[in-house]
N, C-alpha and C positions, 0 to 999 in steps of 0.2 A: 204694341211699342209700350219700350220700360216708361216708366215714370220719372223724372231730374224730379230730385228734391235736392232744392237749395237751402243756403243757412239760414233765408229769411223765412221759408216754409218750417223747420227746425225752431226759430224761435231760442227760446232758455228751456225748451224742454231736455236739452242733451245737456247735461252737464259730465265733465270728469274732472276731479278732483288730482291732483300732481301728489297729493298723499294716500291718496287712494293706489295710485296708479302702481298696478304690479312689474317692476322688471323682468327682463327674460332671465339672467343667472337667476332671481330667487324662485322660479321652478322649478329648479333643479337639486330637489332635497327630495326626504324622504324619513322616514320612522327611523332606519338604520343607517344613516349615514347622511355624511352634511361632507360639503364640499370647500377646497380651497380652489381660487381663482387665479389668485397670482397676477393680476393683471393691474397691479396700483402702479404708483409714479414709479419706486426702484426697490432694489434686491433686499433692502431692509424694511421696508413698506411690507411685503411680500411677506417677508420673514414672520412680523408682528402677526398679521393674521393667520400664519400656520400655529404659530404659538397659540392665541386664543383659541383658534377653531379645535383646538386638541386639548387643551384644557376644558372647554366645553363641553368637549364630548366625555370625558371623566364625570360630569355631573348627568348625565341626563338617564333615566331608564325609558329606552325605547317599547314603546308599545305598552305603556305604563307597567312592564317587567321589570326584575332586575337584571341585568347583563347577564348572558349565559353562553356557553357552546352554540346554540341556537339561538342567541337574540345579541347578535353581537353590534357593536357601534365601528362603522370604519370613516375614517377621513381622506377622503381622498381629493386629491391633491394635482393639479391642473399641472403641465409640463411648463416648465420655466428655473427661473433664478429665484433661492432663496435664501436667508443671511439672516441672522440668532443670532443673540450673544451670549446664552448658556446652552447646553446639551439638551438637546431633547431627551427628556423625562419618559420611559412605557413603560410607568410601573402601574397598570392597570390591566387585571388580565380581561380578554373579550374586546379591548381596544385595538383596533388594527387603522397601520398607516399604510397606503396603498396609492401609486398613481393612477390616473384617470385609464392610461394606455397601460398599466402595467412591466411596461419600457423603462430603462433608465434614463428616461429624460426630464426627473427633476433631479435640483441638481442643488446641493445643500452643503452649507457654510456655517458654523459655529467660528465666530471670533474672538469667544474668548478661552476656545479650546483646542483642542487637536482632535476630541471626542464629540460627533457631531451625534450621534445619538447611546445614548445608556438603555438597555433593559435587564432590569430587575424584577422581573414578574413571570410568567407561563403565557400560554394561550393567547398570543397576540402574533400575529402574522404583520408583517413589514414588505413591502415589494416596488421595485422600481426608482430605487434611487441612486446619483450618482453622486460621491465624497471628496472627489479627485483625493487629494492625499489622505484625507480627515479619516475616519473609520467609526464602526460601532462596537461598542464594547458590550459582554454579557458579563454579569454582574452574579451568575450562579449557574447551578444546571439543569435548566428548566428544556428536555427535551424534548416538549410539545409548540416550542416555538419553532415559527414557518418562515426564513426567510428567500427572496428568489429576486432573481435580475437586482444585483447591486454593488458595486462596483466600490472600491475604499482605496487606503490606502496602507501601511503599516500595520500591525497591531489588529488588523480587521477581523472582528469575531472571537480576540481575546479574552481574557478579562483583566477589569480594569485594574486588581493590583498586582502584582510582581508572580503571584503563584494562583493556582485556584482553578476547578474546572470549569470547562465547554460543551456545552451542548445543545442541540436543536437540529432542524431538517432544513439544509441548503439543498440550491438547487440554481446554477446559472451565475454563482457570484464569486467576484476576485477581491484578492487583499494583495499586501504585499508583504515586507519582512515579516516572522513574528504571526501569522496570520490562523484563523479557523485550533487555535490554540495553540500560543508559545510556547514550544518548545525548548526554546534555551534558557526558560526561566519555572519550567517542570511542571507546567499545565496539561494536563488531562482532557483530552478528548474522547466524550463515552457517550454512549446512548445514543446516535447520531446518523442522521443520512445526510451524504452528499454526494450530488450529482451534478459532472459538467464545470466543478470550482477546481480556479487559478489563484496562485501565493505563489511566494519562493522559498526564502531559507527559512528553517525554522520553524515550519508551520507545521498544520495539522496534527499537535500533540506532542509532546515529551512520549506521553503513554497513549496509546489507543485503542478503547477499550469497547467492546461489544458496541459495534458500529458497523455501517455499512455503507464503501464508497464506490463511485463508479464513472469512470473518467475523468479524473482529477490529477490534476499537476502541482508540481512545485519544483525544490530544488534541493539545496543540501540539507541534510541533518533534517528531512523532515518524514511525516509520516509514519507515527510511532518512533522517536528516535531512540527513546530507550528500548519500548517493548509495543509489541502487538496484539491483544490478547481475546479471544472469540468475537473476531471482525470476519467481513467478507469484503475482500478488494477485489475490483473487476475494472479493465485499461485503466489503472494507475500509473500515472511516470515522472518519476524524481531525474533529471536532467544532470546532477550530481549524485555524489556519493554519501556515505552515512546515513541512509536512511532505510527504512520499510524494516525496524524493528533492532537497529545497531548495534545497541549495547548489549540488551541481555537475551534480543531472540524474538519468535514467534511460538506463539500455543495456541490450539483448539481453533484454529484459521485458515480458510482457503482465500487463495492469490490465485487469482486467475489474468495472463496477458499483461504481469505488469513490470517495468526494467526501472533499472538505476545502474550507478557504475557501480566504482569499488568499494569493498566494506558493507555491501548491502545485504539485507534479507539475513543477518544476523551476522557480524561481520567473525571472521575467524580468527583472528590475531588477541582472541579475549575468551572468554567462558561463556561464550553462548549455546544457548538450547532452541532447538527446534522441536515442538514438540506436538504430534497428534495435530497435524496443518496438513493440507492441501498444495501444491502449486502445480498451476498448467502454464505453457507457452511462458514462463518467466526470467529475464535474461538479468544479467548482472557482470563488471567484469572482476576484478582480482579480489581475493581474501574475502568471498562471500557466499553465504548459507552455510552460516552456522559451525561451530565446534561440537556438539554434539546434536545430532541426529535422531529420534525417536518415535514412533507410529505414524512418520509420515509416507503421504504419495508425489511424487515430485513425477512429472511428462513436461517432456519436451522444453524444459531447462536449459539451462546455458549460462555459463562464467567462464571466468580463466584460471590464473594460477591459484594455486593452495586455498579452491573453496568445494565444499560438499565436504569438509573437515579437512584441515588443515594436515599433511605429512612432510614439510620440510624444516621443524623444529621439533627437538627430541621434550621441550618443555611443553611443548602442547600436546596432550593425548586425547585426540579427534576420534569421537566412537560414533558408528552407526548400528541402532539396536531396529530392529522390526519395521522394517522401512523400503518399501520399492522404489526405483528409479527405471522410466522406460524412458527411450529418445533422449538420454540427457546428455552434455558436452561439458567436458571442464579440461582446463591447461595442466601443467604439470601441477606434482604434488597436491593431489585431488582424491577425493572419494575416498578418507579417513584412513586412518591408522588402525584402528582396533573394528574389525568387524568382526561379532564372535558367533552366528549363528546363520544356519541355510535360510531364516525366513526376513533376510537383508537379500534382496531379490533388484539384479541389474541387467533391464534386457537394451540389446541397441544402444551400448552408452561406449562414450570414447572419453580418453581422458591422456595428457603427457608421463613424463617420465613419476615412478616413485609414485604409482596412484592404485586404488582398488584395494584398500588394507594394506597398508607400508609394512606394518608388523605383524599382523596376521589378518588372513584375508580366507574366512572359513563364512562365506554367505554364498549366492547360488549367482553364475555370473553367464549368460546366453548371449550370445553375438556383441562381445564386448572388445575392446581396442585398447591398449597401455602402451605406454613408454618403455625403456629401459630400467631394472629394478622396480618391478610392478607385484602385484600378487602375493603379498607378503617377503618380499626382497629388500625391502627400503634401508636405507645406506647411513640413518642419522643416529645411530647408535640402539639402535632396537633390539629386545633379546630374544623376543620369541622365532620372528619370522617364519610361520607357518604357513601355507597354502592347503588349508585344510577343506576347502569346499570343494562346490559341484561347478565343474568348468563346460559349455559347450560352445563349441566354435570361440574360443576365444583367441588373441593373437595377441602377442608383447616383444617385446625387443630384447636384446640378449639380459642375459641374469636375473630372469624372472622365473614365478610361479616357486617361491618358498627358497629361500638360500639354509633355512637348517631344516625342514623338514616339506618333504612336498605330498603330504597324506590324504588329499581328497581325489574325485575322482574326476577322471580330463576323457573327454570325447573331443574329436578333429580340431585341438588345440594346434599353436602352432607360438612357437617362441623361435624370432629371427636371430639372425647375428652369429655367436660364439653360441646360443644353444642357452637352456634351460634346467629347473629343476634341482638346482642352477649351477651350472658352471662346475669349477673346480672347487667352490667351498661345498657343495653338495655335501652333508652328510646324511641323509635319512630320506628314503621313500614313502615307503610301507601304502601307497595307496593303488590306483587303479587305472590306469591311462589304455586309450583304443584309439588309434586311428590317429596319433598326433605327431609333430613332428618338430627333430630342434632339441629332442632330450640328452641328456647328458648326467645322468643319476651316478650315483656310486653305492647305494643301498639300495636293500630287500622292500619289491615291488612284483604287482603284475601288469604287465604289458603286453598286448595282442598288435600285431599290424601297426607297430609303428617303427619310423624312419630319422634317422637323425642327419644332421649335418657332415659333410662328405670329411670336415676336420674333426667326425669325432667318429672315425670307422667301428668301433665298438660294438656299439647295436644299428649298424647302418643297414638299411635293410630288413630288421627283424620283421619274424613273424608271429610268433607266439613265444613267452615264456615267461616265467614267475621268480626268476634269477637275475639279480642286479643289471634292474632295467635301467 
């Protein structure tokens, strides 16, 4: 049977000093971290505790050694609200600021500035903070800083100055206008990775360089407003226009399942260039996908009028060089004014009127469809009007396939309406056609088993000839 020990039995043999008593919260500490508890009387007192603990962290040598990538000091912050007078300065490498839960449940407010945190050093981790309408500013291009689960307002993750570079690694972060590199003030977002990040207008850099973005969302004039260079973008979306390299274009980059509205991916009403890049499942609206396209691959990309090389303006010489287009679709006046060589290949592509080389259509076309005055038959004042490429199973509406010269090769092609190769204005064929329909040429060439519209009976039911096809 247990023996009951009373106070009188103990007498004065057991004594616990108030001074020596160890509070439970003080037991939560370690060589490489300190804790901000945030359980003081008000948010300002909590903020003071945070400022003090952060200042202390900058003075320590964990484990008796200098701070390093493998000997870091982390300030762990408990969920709650923290108010402080001046911006928290994160200027010491290997000092991290992390929410205890990792979620954005630490609410920070700076009373003297709209910038809650300033980062002006490398090798820093910040995770799990809600800044409300305030922001984090990054003072220089430190590409090895890491930010996760951070919610802020306008200018979040921009440079403190009106211009300057921004870099880092960002995951599940939110900003408002001018965030992740203020595009309106020419800031460059470089050497960065971003995943599941969201912002509004003029975000993700005026120039986007050497970066990898996945599942990011913004609005007007975002994602390298001026240029995208050496980047990979996957599942990124702008819900407005003038985005994705709108001003100057896109070079040495890969974009997959990205979307925007008008004048995006290199607007076509300027001098934009899309060079040595790949586009898969990308969509836009009118005036998109570049003026000059060279060394590129497009698969299942879609846009509206004046896209993939505008053809509706004699003052804009859009050109496509050494590129492939597969299952792509555009509206009227699209797919280039000048296509010079058969190494430009279109497969299963569709456009509207005056498309596919409005002046020179010398590419390779397989199962393509266009409207009137297409394939080297534009009406904007072009001087060559040549369809000299290779055409397989292609269909166009009347007055298509070369106004001046249809000197290409044509297999199982159809020109609807009044016929093509090209109506009464045709001055020279010089090419080869087999099993075509709708031909109305006036010059020499070779044709076999071609049929024409009944309103052009000169070659109707033609079997094989080499004269005046």
